[in-house]
C-alpha positions, 0 to 999 in steps of 0.5 A, a space after each residue: 438333376 436334369 438340365 433339360 429345359 430348366 429356367 433359373 429363378 428371376 429369368 423372364 419367360 420365353 416370348 414365343 411370338 418374338 422368337 418366331 418373328 426373329 426367325 422369319 426376319 432371318 429367313 427373309 434376309 437369307 432369301 434376299 442374299 440368295 436372290 441377289 447372288 443368283 441375279 448377279 451370277 445367273 444372267 445368261 452367259 454374261 459372266 462365263 463364255 461356254 467354249 467347246 473343247 477343241 485342239 490346236 497345233 502350237 509351235 515353240 522353241 523350234 518344236 511342235 505340240 498341241 494345246 486345247 481351247 483353254 490354252 492348256 498344254 496337251 502335248 508338250 512342244 517336242 516334235 520336230 515336224 508340224 503336228 496336224 489335227 484333221 478334226 479339232 474336236 477329236 484327240 487324233 493328232 498326226 505327226 511325221 518322223 524320219 523326214 527326208 527333204 531331199 527325196 520327199 519321203 517320211 513316216 507318219 503316225 497318230 497319237 492321242 491326247 495322252 501321247 499314246 500311239 494310235 492305229 499301230 497295226 498300220 505302217 503309216 497314218 496320214 490326214 487327207 489334205 485338200 484345198 477349198 475354193 479359196 485355196 486354203 488347206 483343209 482336212 477331211 474330218 471323217 477319214 484317215 489314209 493308212 498303209 500296210 505292206 505298201 498298199 493304202 486304205 481308209 479308216 475312220 477316226 475310231 480306227 474302223 477300217 472302211 476301205 481295205 489296204 489294197 490300193 496303190 495310192 489314194 488322193 483327195 480329188 482337188 477342191 471337192 469334198 467327199 471324193 478320193 481318187 484311187 489307183 490300182 494297177 495303173 488305172 483310176 477309180 473313185 470312192 467317197 468318205 464312207 468307203 463306197 466305190 463310186 467309180 471302178 478302177 477302169 480309167 486313165 484319168 478322173 477329174 472334177 466337173 465342178 467343185 461340187 461332187 453332186 455335179 459328177 466326175 469327168 473320166 478318161 478311158 484308155 482311148 483318151 476319150 472323155 465321159 461323165 459319171 455322177 455320184 450315184 454311179 450313173 454314166 451320164 455321158 459316154 466316153 466319146 468326147 475329145 474334151 468336157 469343159 468344167 461347165 454345167 447347169 440345168 442338166 446340160 454340159 459343154 463338150 468338144 466333139 469332132 473339133 466342135 464345142 457343143 452343149 449336150 443334155 444328159 441324154 447326150 443329145 446336142 442342144 446347141 452346136 453353133 453360134 459361139 466360140 465357147 460357153 462359160 456358164 449355164 444358169 437359169 436356162 440361159 448360157 453365157 457365150 463367147 464370140 470373137 473374144 466378147 461375151 454375150 448371153 443366149 437362150 438354149 434355143 440359140 436366141 441371143 439375149 445380150 449381144 457379145 459386146 462385153 469383156 466379161 459376163 458372170 451370172 448373178 441372180 434373177 436374169 442379172 449379169 455382172 458385166 465388164 466393159 474395159 476396166 469398169 464393172 456394172 450389172 445388166 439384165 437379159 434385156 441389156 438394161 443397166 441395173 448398176 452403173 459401170 463405175 466399179 473396179 470389181 463386183 461379186 454377187 454373194 450367192 449364199 448371202 444374197 447381196 452384192 459386193 461392189 468395189 469402188 475406185 476410191 478403195 471403199 466397197 458398196 454393199 447392195 441388196 438385190 434391188 440394187 440399193 446401196 445399203 452400206 459403204 465402207 471397208 469390208 473386214 469380214 464376211 462370217 457365214 457361220 454367224 451370219 454377219 458382215 463386218 465393215 469399217 465405216 468412218 473409222 468405226 467397225 460396224 456389223 450387219 446381217 445378210 439383209 444389210 441391217 445394222 446390228 450391235 456386237 451384242 446381237 451378233 456375238 450372243 455368247 460373248 462376255 466382253 464387247 469392244 467399245 471405243 471412247 475418245 480414240 481409245 478402246 475398252 470393253 463392256 458387258 452385254 448391258 453396257 457396263 464398262 469391264 475394261 477401261 478405255 486405255 488401249 490403242 487397238 483391240 479385237 472382239 472376243 474370239 471363240 475361245 473367250 480371249 481378246 487381243 489388245 494393243 498398246 504402244 505398238 505391241 499386242 497382248 491378251 485379256 481373258 473373258 473377264 477382262 484380266 490380263 493374260 499376256 501383257 502387250 509385248 508382241 509386235 505381230 506386224 506380219 499378222 493379218 488376223 490377231 488372235 490369242 488363246 492364253 499365252 499363244 497367238 495365231 501365227 502369220 501363215 493362216 493357211 498353216 493354222 497354228 499358234 505360237 508364243 514366239 515374237 518376231 
């Protein structure tokens, strides 16, 4: 007897309409649950901060290692000397060994994220270390210096040789990107980070004209005379000058010839040769000149626009100059009209950001627009060019402004963050982007979320860390009194020496 579809006597018949209704209700309930879950978890980056993978040097127990941006250990701290990571996005780590501090000699090599040696066909592998305009150490992220049999060359981070090991030395041109001075047979030349020879090895000296390689390079020949070569390999000024100053603008240069300081054009023709003791800048067709230790402004035809009565003049924008009289700074224009009163202890024009930063004598700073209107007054904590904001402490509160000096919320500035610093009744906590409290107001001090998703919190005089969801990763236990910047990645905190740029788990 088959049991397929059999119904016992007395059992009511199946009501198809009721069954369908129940099924429909269940489907609706399931869809509602799915939508609720989706709504709660898919609201942009509110629950998860996307962190790009990168590598950082760490120091623990007297040894050096590597972690990634999640705080995971990549290379156990086991190296005696600091590991250098030239490009944080690439698993190429430079280490030193056989270091002799007495004579300054050492060996160096490279390893990957598995601790395997890289580029082993070379005797040594080194990062190309330079300094930026703020005198911070930087590394070239395109090339590495390698040696073989006592000669030096360049490779890229994939190991491809872009410059043969034929040179006696290769060094970065201080303060200038994409420029490496080579020595061969006692003479200097210059190459870029693609291995292109910009200047042949014909000169007894090479230096930068400015901090921009586009402005060219000063060269010295075997007779001790100076000339200028641009980055397109063109000889701009022949080697006939006794000196070339680090000043240029509008295709004009300041040189010294036959004991006289002159302004010449790119054809070597003298534009101005008298009326000044020195020229300190060339901007917008005008020149800041010095006469009898006082500063003024003249046009290229020698017409004096601002008499030399100031102790210092620096071009700002649109014919306006930052001027110093004694200890006080103000701003004047080429008509010698005062545009900003001489009441500041220092003034700087943020050229790329297009605003004025003027330090007051009371310790505060005025931020002004290009119309000389004071837009913000406070203590400038940070100018972040990558994210386009200025962080200012105003009336005991940190506030954010764009480069038009318009106030912005932290949610508008840090669009990918999951936590946002908030303050109530003198205590700090964190909210999400909708203002919902995620971390209660229990901390004495705290930081905004960093690029790695962590925040630093302070309680009873010591610091700890929370993750991007507000969970405690490191309970407050670090003093960090020597740190100017407080930042954590997992259990690791940024070391006091920002120039060294490494993280550690050690307390002071």
